[in-house]
N, C-alpha and C positions, 0 to 999 in steps of 0.2 A: 489469530484466524485458523490455526491449525487443528486438525483432529477432531472436528465436530464442535469445537468451542463449548466447553463445559458450562452448563447453566449457572453454577456457582460463580464462575469467573465473570460471566456476563453481569451478574448481580453486584459483584464487587466492583467492577468497572463503572457501573451505573452509579454506584454510591460515591465513587471517587470523582466522577464527573460532576456531581452535584455540589461537592464540597471543595474541590481544588481551587486555589487562588490563581491569579494570572501569574505566568512565569516570566521573570525578568530576562532581558537580553544581556548576554555576558559581554564584557569588554574584551578586546583583542588580547589573547594570551601570548606570552613569549614562547615561541616554539621550542620544544626539546626533542630529543631523539624519538622519532616515530610520531611526533605530534605536529600536525600541519597548521595549528592555530585556528582561531575562530572565524577568520576572514574567509571570504569566498571569491576568488579571482579566477573565473572561467577561462580568461585569456591565457593563463598559465597551465591549463589542463588540456588534455588531449581527449576528444570525443571518441568513445569506443563502441557506442550503440546509439542508434537514433531511429525512431519511428515517427515520421511526420504525418502518418495516416493519410497520405495521398491515395493509398490503397490499403488493403488489409490482407496480410499473409497469415491465415489462421486455419487450423484443422481441429477435429475433435481431440486427437491424441498424437498427431505427427506421424512419421518424421517428416522433415523437409520443409516445415513452415516456421516462420518466425515465432509464432505463438501457438499454444494449444488452449483449448477452451475449458480445461479442468485443472485442478491441482494435479501435479505429477503423481502424487501418492494416492490418487483416485478418491479423495475425500471431499465430497460436497459438505457444506456446512450452512447453518443459518435456515431461514424460512422460505428460501426459493432454491429450486434445483438449477444448476447451471447447465445451460442447453448446449447441445451440439450446434455449431453455426449452420445456418442455412440462409438463403437469400432474404434479406430484410429483417433477420432476427437471429440472435439478440443484438447483433452488431451491424451498423451501417456506417459508411464513410461518405462525407460530402464536403467539398471545398476544404480538404485538409483537416477535417475534424471527425474524430470517431464518436458515435453515439452508441451507448450501451443501454439497452432497454430492459426494464423489469415489468412484467405484466402477467395476468392470469391467462391460462390456456383455456380450451373449450370445456375442460372438466373443472375449471375453477382453481386449478393448482398454479402456484406462482412459479414462473420461470424467469431467469435472468442470465447475465453473462459475466464470465471471468476469463482473463488472459494471463498465461504463464509463459515465461520465456525459456523454459526447458521442458522436455518431454519426459515420460517415465523412465527412459534409458539414460537420462542426463544429457541428451543432445540439446544444443541451444546455447543461449547466452547466459553466462554467469561471470562475476568478477570479484576478486578479493581486493577490498578497499576501493575507494573512489567516491564520486559524487553522483548520486542517483536522483533524478528529478522528473516530475510530470507537471503539466500545466492543464488544469481541469476546472470545470463547472460542476458544482454539486447540487443534487435535488434536495428539496426540503419537504418533509412530511413524516408522519408517524411510521415507524418500522423501517425506514430506508437506512441503509448501511453501506455507503460507498467507501472504498479503501484503496490505498496504494501501499504495498508492503514488500518485504524481501524475506527469502528463506535460504538458509545455507544448504549447499548441495550434499554435504555429508550428514545423513540423518541416522547413522549406525548406532550411535551412543546417545544422542540427543538431537533435538530440532532447535536450531538457532533461528529466531524470527525478529524482524524489525518492522513494526507497524509505523510507517512514516506518517500516515494519515488515516484514521478511522473517524468517520463523521456519522453521528446519529441524528437523523432528520428531524427528530422531535426535541432536539437540544440545539437550536440553530445558532447559538452565540459563539460556538467554537467546536474544535475537534480534539480527539485524544491521540497521543503519540506514545508508543510503548516498545520497550525492548524486552524480549522474552528468551528464556531457554527452557524447553520442555525435556526433562530427563526421562529415560526409559523406565526408571524405577518409580516414577510417579512424582518426583520432586519437580519444583517449578521456581525458576528465578524470574523476577519481573521488576522493571523500573518504568514508571509511568508519569506523564505530565499532561495536564489539561492546557491546551493552547486556545486562549479566548481571543481568537483572531477576528471574529465576526461581530464584535461590539461596535466597530466602526466600518467594517468591510461587509460585503454580501457574499455569502457562499455560492449564490447563483452567478456570480461574475467569475472570469477567468482569474485564477491565482496559481502560483507555483508552490509545490510541496516538495521538499528535498531533504536528503540526508547525506552527510559526508562522513565516511568511515575511515579511520586510520588506526595505527596500532594502538593508540592511547585512548581515543574518544570516539564516540558516535555523537554527531551533532545534527540537530534538526533545524530546518530552515523553512520559513513562511515568506513568500515573495522575496527570497534570497537574503532575508535577514534572520540571523540565528536566534532561535527562541528557547532552546533547551539543549543540554548535552549530558551525557553520562559516560562512564569509563567503558571501554571496549573489553568485553569478556573473551577469554580464549576461544570460546565456541563461535564467536563472530569473526574470528580472524581466519576466514576461509572464503572461497568464492560464494557470492550470494546471487540468487536469481530474482527476477522481477515478477510480481503479481499485481494485477489491477482489476477491480471488480465493482459491480453494483449489486450488493447483497441486501437481504432483508433479515432483520432480527427475528428469531424464531420464538415469538411470544404473541400476546393478544394484539399488540399494536400493529401487526402486519395486516390485520383485517381492515384497518383504516388507511392503509398506505394508498397513495394516489395510483391509479391504474389507468394508463401506463405511467411509469416514471422513467426519467432519462438522466444518465450522467454523460457529460460531453468532455472529451479529451482531445486537446490540441497536439500534444506530443508526449513522448517518453524519451529522455536523453540520459546517458551515463558517460561519465568522464573518468579518465585515469588521473590520479593525483600527480603533482609535479615531480615528486621524487621517484615515481615509478618509471621503468624504462619503456 
């Protein structure tokens, strides 16, 4: 999601989405030093961050709010500009559910919403290791690009990114899950999996999307069942902050995107792992 999202990367991801096979669920691993295993027992974890969206604490850039409405490095991306929050747009909360809206303004330009849990000065919530989860309903339609993702706070030498869920609304049978490192010299590390979650489920129903990060592995979960894992890079062994957005892909498909479109979010929760103090 970072740095404007290069068109070439979008094309490569689209090709991978089309070809990738379903990802098997791993059996429980025997835990070793720094490895918490494939299981997910929230009763043994401590909640460290919770937004139930009974109200919404958001400002354009902070400080003093739980969320800001832009990426902290001031980089919008995709085919819709992320709007400063105002009454009724792009965020509303009703009965404990956040609605993020994407729609055209009076000039025909797309506007949408993003939430980030730290501000440009690094104030806000970030955590090294743990389990990060959202419960959300995803909109379907060409051009739509909702996502739940994490970024490492230290971007001095590289940007560590974990895309827990990226959903392309014109490919409604599943979503993508990717681990990135974007290096300042232009190099790029990436591990990718296609999660064919919606062959039997519906993206428009509430589902949970989560990631557990420990010293050894980054593990992805759908409805709290592990669907994929990869080794934890050194760049991801740092505090990570949360981003949540309804974006649009910046290509011709956005001209056919439903106007308006909505992503619904029940909550965002983060937990510390059992071995953490």
